[in-house]
Backbone bond lengths (Angstrom), bond angles and torsions (degrees), N, CA, C in turn:
res aa  C-N    CA-C-N  psi(-1)  N-CA   C-N-CA  omega(-1)  CA-C   N-CA-C  phi
1 X - - - 1.456 - - 1.532 110.63 -
2 X 1.347 116.78 -41.23 1.463 119.57 179.10 1.528 110.48 -62.80
3 X 1.333 116.08 -40.01 1.461 120.17 179.03 1.533 110.59 -61.81
4 X 1.317 116.92 -42.54 1.462 122.15 179.12 1.531 110.24 -61.05
5 X 1.320 117.36 -46.48 1.468 120.91 -179.47 1.527 111.22 -66.18
6 X 1.334 116.50 -38.44 1.459 120.34 178.24 1.528 109.99 -64.34
7 X 1.324 116.87 -44.99 1.463 121.57 179.01 1.524 110.73 -62.58
8 X 1.320 116.75 -45.29 1.458 121.14 178.73 1.529 110.73 -61.26
9 X 1.328 116.38 -42.39 1.463 120.70 178.31 1.516 112.14 -63.26
10 X 1.330 117.52 -43.22 1.463 121.04 179.06 1.523 111.58 -65.22
11 X 1.318 117.28 -40.78 1.461 120.02 178.14 1.521 111.74 -63.70
12 X 1.316 117.05 -36.10 1.466 119.25 179.56 1.523 111.22 -70.47
13 X 1.338 116.84 -31.27 1.463 120.45 178.38 1.529 110.01 -77.20
14 X 1.319 116.69 -51.10 1.458 121.94 -176.58 1.521 110.86 -76.23
15 X 1.309 115.90 -40.46 1.458 121.05 -179.73 1.521 111.07 84.73
16 X 1.282 114.60 156.75 1.457 120.09 174.13 1.521 106.50 -139.45
17 X 1.304 114.68 139.10 1.456 118.73 -173.65 1.515 109.88 -141.60
18 X 1.308 115.70 151.03 1.455 120.79 174.79 1.520 111.15 -85.96
19 X 1.335 117.09 -10.50 1.457 121.18 -178.82 1.520 110.25 -69.61
20 X 1.338 117.23 135.29 1.456 119.33 176.12 1.532 110.69 -69.74
21 X 1.318 116.15 154.50 1.464 120.76 178.20 1.527 109.37 -64.79
22 X 1.337 117.06 147.30 1.470 119.58 179.32 1.527 111.13 -62.87
23 X 1.328 115.32 149.83 1.466 121.44 173.87 1.520 108.67 -77.22
24 X 1.324 116.75 150.31 1.459 121.87 173.54 1.526 107.55 -107.60
25 X 1.327 116.10 121.39 1.462 122.49 178.26 1.523 106.79 -107.96
26 X 1.322 118.08 120.50 1.459 120.89 -175.91 1.513 113.69 -130.20
27 X 1.339 114.78 159.52 1.455 121.56 -178.40 1.523 108.54 -162.79
28 X 1.327 116.67 158.38 1.467 122.32 175.44 1.525 108.92 -101.39
29 X 1.345 115.87 140.97 1.460 122.27 -178.27 1.519 110.15 -129.52
30 X 1.333 115.50 162.58 1.462 119.68 178.97 1.532 112.27 -91.07
31 X 1.337 117.83 -25.41 1.472 120.53 179.49 1.534 110.47 -135.62
32 X 1.311 115.24 158.67 1.461 121.42 177.16 1.530 110.21 -64.95
33 X 1.335 117.31 -41.71 1.473 121.05 179.25 1.525 111.21 -60.44
34 X 1.332 116.72 -40.91 1.462 121.10 179.29 1.536 110.19 -63.81
35 X 1.319 117.14 -41.03 1.463 121.81 178.98 1.527 111.00 -62.38
36 X 1.320 116.68 -50.51 1.464 120.92 -178.08 1.526 111.81 -64.31
37 X 1.334 116.99 -42.42 1.463 120.86 179.92 1.529 110.87 -64.55
38 X 1.313 117.09 -39.44 1.456 120.80 179.89 1.533 111.22 -65.02
39 X 1.318 116.91 -43.34 1.469 120.40 179.43 1.526 110.25 -64.77
40 X 1.341 116.92 -42.61 1.476 120.41 176.96 1.522 110.85 -58.93
41 X 1.337 116.16 -44.96 1.461 120.71 -177.27 1.535 111.16 -68.11
42 X 1.319 117.18 -44.63 1.462 121.13 -177.65 1.532 112.61 -66.09
43 X 1.331 116.51 -39.26 1.471 120.17 -174.85 1.524 113.05 -92.62
44 X 1.334 117.28 -19.08 1.467 121.90 -174.75 1.534 110.91 56.42
45 X 1.338 116.45 33.82 1.460 122.98 179.61 1.527 109.77 -119.50
46 X 1.309 116.18 154.32 1.459 122.41 171.25 1.520 106.94 -77.60
47 X 1.338 117.08 134.96 1.458 120.60 178.39 1.522 109.22 -85.88
48 X 1.317 116.04 129.08 1.463 122.88 -179.78 1.535 107.60 -114.38
49 X 1.356 117.41 87.72 1.463 120.26 -174.96 1.531 112.99 -68.39
50 X 1.314 115.09 138.63 1.463 122.41 171.81 1.526 108.96 -105.08
51 X 1.330 116.98 -33.37 1.462 123.50 173.26 1.514 106.35 -115.58
52 X 1.333 116.83 125.17 1.468 121.03 -177.04 1.525 108.75 -135.58
53 X 1.338 115.17 80.69 1.461 122.01 179.27 1.519 108.16 -119.06
54 X 1.332 118.11 159.46 1.470 120.02 -178.24 1.535 113.78 -55.92
55 X 1.324 117.54 -33.66 1.461 121.01 -176.89 1.520 114.23 -106.24
56 X 1.335 117.19 4.10 1.468 120.00 -177.26 1.532 110.18 -159.44
57 X 1.323 115.92 115.94 1.467 121.81 175.57 1.529 106.86 -126.01
58 X 1.335 116.10 125.23 1.465 119.79 178.47 1.518 108.97 -149.18
59 X 1.326 114.82 160.10 1.462 119.42 179.83 1.516 110.79 167.92
60 X 1.324 115.44 -143.17 1.460 121.73 -173.65 1.518 111.71 -116.60
61 X 1.318 115.16 152.50 1.463 122.82 176.49 1.522 108.06 -90.35
62 X 1.322 116.24 98.65 1.463 121.02 -178.86 1.516 111.30 54.47
63 X 1.313 116.12 -137.47 1.469 122.15 -179.78 1.528 111.41 -100.13
64 X 1.339 116.96 14.46 1.469 121.30 -174.68 1.525 113.48 -73.70
65 X 1.340 117.42 -21.63 1.458 120.43 -174.57 1.523 112.36 84.34
66 X 1.339 116.92 -7.56 1.460 121.00 176.74 1.525 109.21 -80.40
67 X 1.324 116.76 155.26 1.460 121.35 -172.65 1.522 112.23 -112.46
68 X 1.354 114.95 161.45 1.460 122.28 172.60 1.521 108.22 -138.93
69 X 1.348 115.72 162.36 1.458 120.59 -179.99 1.525 109.15 -155.44
70 X 1.327 117.60 133.46 1.459 124.57 170.48 1.525 106.10 -129.27
71 X 1.332 116.80 121.11 1.462 119.65 -172.70 1.527 110.90 -143.41
72 X 1.342 115.91 135.33 1.458 121.85 177.52 1.519 110.00 -68.03
73 X 1.334 116.02 130.54 1.468 122.14 176.39 1.518 107.97 -122.94
74 X 1.325 116.57 138.42 1.455 122.16 176.54 1.519 107.77 -125.88
75 X 1.333 115.75 117.67 1.453 119.93 -179.26 1.524 109.88 -128.24
76 X 1.314 115.75 158.29 1.454 120.20 176.97 1.511 112.14 -73.78
77 X 1.309 117.56 -33.98 1.461 120.63 -175.54 1.530 113.39 -91.19
78 X 1.324 117.92 -33.73 1.466 120.50 -176.42 1.520 113.42 -107.11
79 X 1.303 117.82 -4.22 1.454 120.98 -179.73 1.525 112.18 77.79
80 X 1.319 116.00 -154.04 1.457 122.63 -178.51 1.523 109.45 -103.21
81 X 1.323 115.99 132.00 1.460 121.40 -179.95 1.526 109.24 -156.58
82 X 1.309 116.46 167.76 1.461 122.34 174.93 1.526 107.40 -100.10
83 X 1.326 115.93 120.46 1.463 122.22 176.98 1.526 107.15 -90.37
84 X 1.324 116.24 116.57 1.464 120.44 -178.20 1.513 111.48 -120.18
85 X 1.323 116.32 142.41 1.466 121.36 175.19 1.521 109.93 -153.89
86 X 1.324 114.61 159.31 1.459 120.75 173.41 1.517 108.68 -147.32
87 X 1.318 114.72 159.21 1.460 120.85 178.41 1.525 109.07 -92.23
88 X 1.331 114.37 144.08 1.453 121.27 177.00 1.536 107.03 -130.60
89 X 1.326 116.37 134.20 1.466 118.48 177.96 1.514 109.63 -56.60
90 X 1.318 115.19 130.53 1.460 120.19 179.53 1.514 109.54 -71.68
91 X 1.304 115.59 140.59 1.463 120.42 176.19 1.513 108.45 -94.50
92 X 1.310 115.44 140.29 1.469 119.43 -176.62 1.490 111.99 -89.84
C-alpha cells in the first residue's frame, strides 16, 4: 500500500502525458541580435527573457510555455558563434 501511494504521489508531481516532447530546432549565428530576430521570425512569438546577459539570453516563447536560448560558444575547432535553439510543439 505504501508503494502504491508513493507511486501515485510521484506521478502527480512529475505528471504523465500523452503529448510528445517538443522538438528542438537549433542553428548557429554570428550575432546575438541575429539569433533573437531569427527565433522571433520563425516562431511568430514574443520572446519573454528570463536570463538577459550580453552572452546569454534565454526564456519563454510568449505564453506557450516553450523555451528558447541564444548563447555565446567559444570552441577551438569551430571558433566563436552564437548557439541558438527553440522548442516547437511536436506534431503527431
